[in-house]
C-alpha positions as a Markdown table, in Angstrom:
| # | Residue | x | y | z |
|---|---|---|---|---|
| 1 | Met | 243.1 | -56.5 | -45.6 |
| 2 | Lys | 245.0 | -53.1 | -45.9 |
| 3 | Leu | 244.8 | -52.5 | -42.3 |
| 4 | Thr | 246.2 | -55.8 | -41.5 |
| 5 | Phe | 249.2 | -55.4 | -43.8 |
| 6 | Ala | 249.7 | -51.8 | -42.2 |
| 7 | Leu | 249.7 | -53.3 | -38.8 |
| 8 | Ile | 252.2 | -56.0 | -39.7 |
| 9 | Leu | 254.4 | -53.5 | -41.4 |
| 10 | Ala | 254.2 | -51.3 | -38.4 |
| 11 | Leu | 255.1 | -54.0 | -36.1 |
| 12 | Gln | 258.0 | -55.1 | -38.2 |
| 13 | Val | 259.4 | -51.7 | -38.3 |
| 14 | Ser | 258.9 | -51.0 | -34.7 |
| 15 | Val | 260.6 | -54.3 | -33.8 |
| 16 | Cys | 263.5 | -53.5 | -36.3 |
| 17 | Phe | 264.2 | -50.1 | -35.0 |
| 18 | Ser | 263.8 | -51.0 | -31.3 |
| 19 | Thr | 266.4 | -52.8 | -29.3 |
| 20 | Phe | 265.3 | -55.3 | -26.8 |
| 21 | Pro | 267.3 | -57.2 | -24.4 |
| 22 | Glu | 268.1 | -60.7 | -25.4 |
| 23 | Pro | 266.1 | -63.3 | -23.5 |
| 24 | Asp | 267.8 | -65.8 | -21.4 |
| 25 | Lys | 268.2 | -69.3 | -23.1 |
| 26 | Glu | 266.7 | -71.0 | -20.0 |
| 27 | Leu | 263.7 | -68.6 | -20.4 |
| 28 | Val | 263.3 | -69.4 | -24.0 |
| 29 | Glu | 263.4 | -73.1 | -23.3 |
| 30 | Lys | 261.0 | -72.9 | -20.5 |
| 31 | Tyr | 258.5 | -70.8 | -22.6 |
| 32 | Thr | 258.9 | -73.3 | -25.5 |
| 33 | Gly | 258.3 | -76.2 | -23.2 |
| 34 | Leu | 255.2 | -74.7 | -21.7 |
| 35 | Lys | 254.0 | -73.8 | -25.2 |
| 36 | Glu | 254.4 | -77.3 | -26.5 |
| 37 | Val | 252.6 | -78.9 | -23.5 |
| 38 | Phe | 249.7 | -76.4 | -23.9 |
| 39 | Leu | 249.3 | -77.1 | -27.6 |
| 40 | Lys | 249.3 | -80.9 | -26.7 |
| 41 | Arg | 246.6 | -80.2 | -24.3 |
| 42 | Leu | 244.5 | -78.3 | -26.8 |
| 43 | Val | 244.9 | -81.2 | -29.5 |
| 44 | Thr | 243.9 | -83.8 | -26.9 |
| 45 | Ala | 240.8 | -81.7 | -25.8 |
| 46 | Tyr | 239.9 | -81.3 | -29.4 |
| 47 | Gly | 240.1 | -85.0 | -30.1 |
| 48 | Lys | 238.1 | -85.9 | -27.0 |
| 49 | Ile | 235.4 | -83.3 | -27.8 |
| 50 | Lys | 235.3 | -84.4 | -31.5 |
| 51 | Asp | 234.9 | -88.2 | -30.5 |
| 52 | Ala | 232.2 | -87.3 | -28.1 |
| 53 | Ile | 230.2 | -85.1 | -30.5 |
| 54 | Gln | 230.7 | -87.1 | -33.8 |
| 55 | Pro | 228.2 | -89.9 | -32.9 |
| 56 | Leu | 225.7 | -87.4 | -31.9 |
| 57 | Leu | 226.1 | -85.4 | -35.1 |
| 58 | Glu | 225.9 | -88.6 | -37.3 |
| 59 | Ser | 222.6 | -89.6 | -35.8 |
| 60 | Ser | 220.9 | -86.3 | -36.2 |
| 61 | Pro | 219.6 | -84.8 | -39.5 |
| 62 | Thr | 221.2 | -81.5 | -38.7 |
| 63 | Gly | 224.4 | -83.2 | -38.2 |
| 64 | Glu | 224.2 | -85.0 | -41.6 |
| 65 | Lys | 223.4 | -81.6 | -43.3 |
| 66 | Ala | 226.3 | -80.0 | -41.5 |
| 67 | Lys | 228.7 | -82.7 | -42.7 |
| 68 | Glu | 227.4 | -82.3 | -46.3 |
| 69 | Val | 228.1 | -78.5 | -46.2 |
| 70 | Phe | 231.6 | -79.0 | -44.7 |
| 71 | Glu | 232.4 | -81.5 | -47.5 |
| 72 | Glu | 231.2 | -79.0 | -50.2 |
| 73 | Leu | 233.2 | -76.3 | -48.5 |
| 74 | Lys | 236.4 | -78.4 | -48.4 |
| 75 | Glu | 236.0 | -79.1 | -52.2 |
| 76 | Ser | 235.4 | -75.3 | -53.1 |
| 77 | Pro | 238.1 | -73.8 | -55.2 |
| 78 | Arg | 237.5 | -70.5 | -53.3 |
| 79 | Val | 238.2 | -72.1 | -50.0 |
| 80 | Glu | 241.3 | -73.8 | -51.4 |
| 81 | Ser | 242.4 | -70.5 | -52.5 |
| 82 | Ala | 241.8 | -68.8 | -49.2 |
| 83 | Val | 243.6 | -71.7 | -47.3 |
| 84 | Lys | 246.7 | -71.3 | -49.7 |
| 85 | Ile | 246.8 | -67.5 | -49.2 |
| 86 | Ile | 246.5 | -67.9 | -45.4 |
| 87 | Ser | 249.1 | -70.6 | -45.3 |
| 88 | Gly | 251.4 | -68.5 | -47.4 |
| 89 | Leu | 250.9 | -65.4 | -45.2 |
| 90 | Ala | 251.4 | -67.5 | -42.1 |
| 91 | Ser | 254.8 | -68.7 | -43.4 |
| 92 | Glu | 255.8 | -65.2 | -44.5 |
| 93 | Leu | 254.9 | -63.8 | -41.0 |
| 94 | Glu | 256.7 | -66.6 | -39.1 |
| 95 | Pro | 260.0 | -64.7 | -38.9 |
| 96 | Val | 258.3 | -61.6 | -37.7 |
| 97 | Val | 256.2 | -63.4 | -35.2 |
| 98 | Glu | 259.4 | -65.3 | -33.9 |
| 99 | Lys | 261.4 | -62.0 | -33.6 |
| 100 | Ala | 258.4 | -60.3 | -31.8 |
| 101 | Arg | 258.2 | -63.4 | -29.5 |
| 102 | Leu | 261.9 | -63.1 | -28.6 |
| 103 | Ala | 261.7 | -59.4 | -28.1 |
| 104 | Leu | 258.7 | -59.8 | -25.7 |
| 105 | Leu | 260.5 | -62.6 | -23.8 |
| 106 | Gly | 263.6 | -60.3 | -23.7 |
| 107 | Ala | 261.6 | -57.4 | -22.3 |
| 108 | Tyr | 259.9 | -59.7 | -19.8 |
| 109 | Gly | 263.1 | -61.3 | -18.7 |
| 110 | His | 264.8 | -57.9 | -18.3 |
| 111 | Tyr | 262.0 | -55.8 | -16.8 |
| 112 | Leu | 259.3 | -58.0 | -15.3 |
| 113 | Arg | 260.9 | -61.4 | -14.4 |
| 114 | Pro | 262.8 | -60.1 | -11.3 |
| 115 | Tyr | 259.6 | -58.8 | -9.9 |
| 116 | Ile | 257.0 | -61.3 | -10.9 |
| 117 | Gly | 258.8 | -64.3 | -12.2 |
| 118 | Glu | 258.9 | -66.3 | -9.0 |
| 119 | His | 255.2 | -65.6 | -8.4 |
| 120 | Leu | 254.4 | -66.5 | -12.0 |
| 121 | Asp | 256.5 | -69.8 | -11.8 |
| 122 | Thr | 254.7 | -70.7 | -8.5 |
| 123 | Ala | 251.2 | -70.2 | -10.2 |
| 124 | Ile | 252.2 | -72.2 | -13.2 |
| 125 | Thr | 253.4 | -74.9 | -10.9 |
| 126 | Asn | 250.2 | -74.9 | -8.9 |
| 127 | Val | 247.9 | -75.0 | -12.1 |
| 128 | Lys | 249.7 | -77.9 | -13.7 |
| 129 | Pro | 248.0 | -80.6 | -11.4 |
| 130 | Val | 244.6 | -79.0 | -12.2 |
| 131 | Leu | 245.2 | -78.9 | -15.9 |
| 132 | Asp | 246.4 | -82.5 | -15.7 |
| 133 | Val | 243.1 | -83.6 | -14.5 |
| 134 | Val | 240.9 | -81.1 | -16.5 |
| 135 | Leu | 242.8 | -80.9 | -19.7 |
| 136 | Pro | 245.3 | -83.8 | -19.8 |
| 137 | His | 248.2 | -84.0 | -22.4 |
| 138 | Asp | 249.5 | -87.1 | -23.9 |
| 139 | Gly | 253.2 | -87.1 | -23.6 |
């Protein structure tokens, strides 16, 4: 836990003292759009996997036992406390993560995009049809 806080503090200090180029608005919008579609793909895949596995788990004794254990964990005060702590840390770290994300996008846009941006865009464009078949998104 101490190591985590030290790493977070070091990242925040390094981001604060470093000057990174501002990312282009177009690059940020493109990244945000790709991230949203990717998260939708993950949610859709999770739903499909859950729907496929749930009947199998309900019909097996191991699945019933796992369901009971999961319900006990959900009601545990320790788990509730851990969830609250993790949620609090996540909300506290959100500005730091956003600042780091923008710094990385700015560095990519300034240093790497002129050299690999077109190739990366072509690769993403070529992968989209495959992902639409293998890991579709709703929307």
